N, C-alpha and C positions, 0 to 999 in steps of 0.2 A: 641548522635545521629548519625550514621557514615552517610557516604557522601553511594548515591547508589554503584553500584556495574561500576565500565566502561569496555567495552570493544571494543576494535578495527572499530566492524565492526557488523552490525547484522547477519552473519554470525556466529560469536564467541556468541553474545551473547542469540541467540536462541540457539545454543548447548548448553549452560552452563543453561540454565535456563532447557532447558532439561533434561538436567544432575541429575540437581539440582532434580525435582520436582520423577526424573525416580527413583531415593536413597533413598530418602530421606527424604516424603511430611511430609507436621505436617498431615494432614486428610486424610482418605479416603472420598466421601462424593457419593453423591447417588439424584441430586436433577432434580427430573422431568424424573426420571425414567435413565438418565445418570448417569452411574456409572463411578469414576473420584477417580488420588491422584490430592494433591492440596497445594500450598501452601499460604500464607494468606500475605499478604503486599510485593509484588514483587516489587523490583529496579535496573531498569540501566538506566547506558548514554554512547550515544556515542559522543562521539569528534569527529570524523567528520559526520553527519549525512546522510553524500551523498549516502558515505556506506552501500543500504540501501538491496541487498541484498542479501541474502543466494545462495551457490553453495554446495547443498549436489545432489547427481543423484540420493539417496534413494527419497527424496525429493517431488525432480521431484515441484520447484516453476514454479508457471505461470508467467508470464513478463505477458504476454498479458492482463489478469486480472486485476493483480497489477496499468498499466498503464489504462486503460481503473474504474479499480473502483477513480482512482484516479481524470480523467476527467470530472465522474459523481459526485463528490465529487462540485470540484469546479467550473462544470456551478451549482451546486443549484439547483440538480435535490433529484429526488423522484419516479421515475416511471419505470416501471420495463421492458418496451420496450427494454431500450437501456442495463441495467447491468443485466437485466432477459440473454440477450442471451453471455452475456461474462460469465453467473455464472445461468444457467438454475433452482438452489435448493434451489435459495432468493426468488424465488416462491412461496417460504412454507409461509415464513417469510408474508407472503403479505395480510390483510386484507377482501382489495375488489375483489385480482386480481390485479388491475392498479399500485397500488403505495406501493411504503414500507414508514413505516412507526422511530423509534426510530434509525433503522442502516441509515436513511439515511443524513447520517451524513448530509454531506453536501447544503442539503437543509435547518436545523436549523442555519447552517454558515454563511451560501453565500446570505443566500436569506430572506428579513429582517421581523419580524415576526410582528404576525394579531396588525393589528393598530401602525402602527412603519416605515420609510420609511426610516430606513437605516436598514442595516443588520448590526449583530453580526460582520464579520469580519468587516467590511470598520470602523467599531464603534472606535473597538478595534485600525486598521492603524491608524487612527487620532488620541486617545492619543499616539501614536507610534510617530508620525510628531512632537507633540503638546509638552509633555511634557518629559521629560528631567527622565530616571529614573524607568521609570511612571512601578509599580507596582498593575493595573489596566487594564490591557489587556486581561484582563480573555475572552473568549466564550464557556459559559457556552453551553455545548449538553444534558446534561441527563435531564429530569424533572421532579420534583414531581409529576406530573399527569401520568403518569409514574405508576407510583406507585398505584397510584390507579383508575387503569383499571385489574379488573383479567383477564376479556379474550385477555387482546392485549396480539399476536402473537410475535410484532417483541418492544422488548424493546431495549433502546438504552443500548450499554456498554460500550460508551462514554462517564464519568464525564463529561472533559471542556479541553481545549486546552488553557497555560496561555504561549502570550507571551514576552518575557522579552529583552526587548534590553540596552545593558552595555557596555562600551567603544571600540562601533563600532559595535557589532556586536551584532543577531540576537540571542536567546536561543529560545529554545521549550522546559514546564513541560505536560506532553498530563497526565491527571489520568480519568483511567480506571474502572468501578466497574467490571466487568470483561474482563477477554482472555483467550479463550482457547488458551495455551502454540503452537500445530499444526503445527494450523490451523489458524483462523483470524491473533491474535500477526502479522502477517509476510507482509498478509496486509496494517493492521494498520500504521504499522512503517514506509515501505513504503510513503503509500498516508498520513500522519501528515508531514513524515518531506520533501515533497513536495510539500505541503503546509507554511512548513515552507521556505525550500528555495524561492516558490513565492514570499513572505509576505519582506522577504528581497530583493530582486530583485526590487522588488519597493517600497520598500523601501530607498536602494541606501547602502544596509548595509554588513556584510561578513557575513557570515552561521557562529552563534559559535555553541555548542550543542544541542543534544537533549538527556530528559529525562525520562523515563518511571516506571507511578506507576500502578500496580497492585493493588486494592485491596485482588480478588481470579487468584490465574493464577495458570491451570489446565489442564490436562492431560486426557483427557479419557477414556477410554477402549478401547473402540471400536480403536482409535488408536497407542494400545501401538506398536501394533504387526511393524509399518511402524518404530516407535522412536527410538524401537530398532535398523532399517538397521539405520536407519541415526547417530544412535551413536557409531553404532561398521560402518562405514564411515567413520565418523569424527576419528575416534583412530584407523586409518591406515592410510588414505589421511592426506596430508600435508593440514593443514587448513587455513590458510589463502589467500586468492583470489586476495594478490594482484596485478596480473594480468589482473582483471577487474574492475579500479577503473573506479567504474562508473561519468559519466560527471558532470562536471559545469553546471548548467544550462544558458542558453546566461542574458546578463541583460537589451534587448532590449522584454524579454518577457514581455507583458502585458496583457488585457481583448481580444484584437483584434486578437493576437498573439493563445487563446485558442480558440478561435472563430470562428477559421481558421481551427483549430487543428479537430476542434467536428464536423464541416461543411463537411470532409474529411471520420472521424470516422461511418459519419450516411452513405456513403452512400457508403461509405464501409462494413458495418453490411446489410445495404437492399440487397448486388448484385447493384444495381446501378452501382457503377462506380469497372473497373478492374486495376489495376496499377501492372505497373514494377518500376524495381530499379530509371528507369532513371525520370518514371512522377512522383516518388515520390519528385526527386533529383529536379524536376524544376516547384515544388508546389514556390518556395519560403520560405517557411518555414527553419529556421537554423536544418542545422542536427541534433543536442540534439531533434527537435521536430519532428524533419524526421524517429526516430527511433519508435515510435509508432505508424502512422500509417505502417510503414515497416511489424509492429506486424500484424497488423488489416485486412493488406492484407493477414497474413501466413497464418493467423484464417477464412479468410472469404474463401482463396480458401480449407482449412481445414469442414470445416461446409457446402460453397455449392457450391464445388465441387467434395470436398469427393476423394482430390487426394491422388495416393497413392504417391507422391511427388512433394513439394511443390519449385515455382523457386527458383532455383539455387541466381541468379542473387537477390531478394529476402532476402535471406537467409546472402547469400553473400556482402549485405550493412548495415544487422548490425553492432552494438558495437562488440565484440568476444565475453564477458561475457552473452548479453541476448541472440548470437546467440549459446551458448551451453546451455543455459538453452529451448531455444528449439526444442532444440534436443535434451536434457535429456527428453520433454513435451510428442512430439511425434517423437521416433522412428523412426517409420517405415513410415513418412512421409519425414525421412529431412538425406541427404547422408550420409554417414557416415565418410568418408572422408578428415571430416574441419579439420583442424588447429587447432580451437578449440575447440575439445575434450579434451586432452589432457591439464592438470595442475599438472599437480607434476613438 
C-alpha cells in the first residue's frame, strides 16, 4: 500500500486535493440532495503541521473562525453561544437550538464520557506518558449511536484522532468518514493540528507529522465556481507561502493559558471589552496567544461596531500571514496599503 501523498503545507494539500477531485473524480453523488464530485479513500501527510493555513485570495479563508473553533474544541464545549457567533450557519445543525451534537468534537475529546471520570484526551495523554511507542492513544469521536438516529441533523464527520509518540516526536493520524474539501477540510486540519501541537507541548515532545485519511472526499457543486477560481489562482500565483510561516506554540502553554484566552474571547464576543493592540499586549499572554485575541477584537469591531475600517494598530500587530488573510476576507474594512498584501 503506498504512503499518503506528502505536501509541504496545507496550502499545497488543499490545491492538490481540489485538483484531483475536480479533474478526475471517482464518482458523481447526490447525498441528501447535495450534488458533488467525490473520490474515496483519500490521504495526505504534512511533515510540518504548523503550516496549517492556505493563502489564496479566491478562497478567503477565515482565521477568526479557525482560532475560535479550535478554542471551542480545546475547551470541550458544545454550545452555540460561542461558535454560533463566529459561524451562524452552524445553528442549523442543532436539534435544540442551544447545543451541537456530532460536530462538537471537542466535547467528545476533552470531556469525560457519561459514567467516566477522565476525558479521552487525558486518558490518551496518560498512555503517551507511560507507555513507550504506544499504539493505543486513540481518541474515538464518531459513535455507532449516531448511525442509529435517523433524525440526527449533526452526525460527526471525524471518526477519531490517533496520537503516536516516535523518537521524541508526536505524530497524529486523523480518520474522517467524510470531508468537504472546499469547506470543512481547512478548519478541520487547522484545529486538529493545533490539538496535536498542544498535546506535544504538554508532553515535552517535538511536533511530528500529521496524516489525514478521508473516506469520502468531495466537492459540492454549489462551490464549484469558487473551486475553479482557487485553482486558476494557484496556477498563476507562486503557491508556496514561505514568508507566512506559522509560529511555534510556546512550551509554557497549559490549561491556564487557554482559560485566559477564552476569558478574553468571551468578553470580546459579548462586546464587554474593547481592546487596542497595547491592551492585548498587556494581558501577559505570549505573543503567540495574543494573535487570536487580535483577531477576535477585529471581528468584534466588524460585528458590533459595523465599522468601515478596523483599528490599524490591531491589524498591524497581527502576524503577516494572518493580516493578509484578514485583508482578503474583509477587504472593505481593512486598509489597502499593507505590505502584507504582496506574496509574489
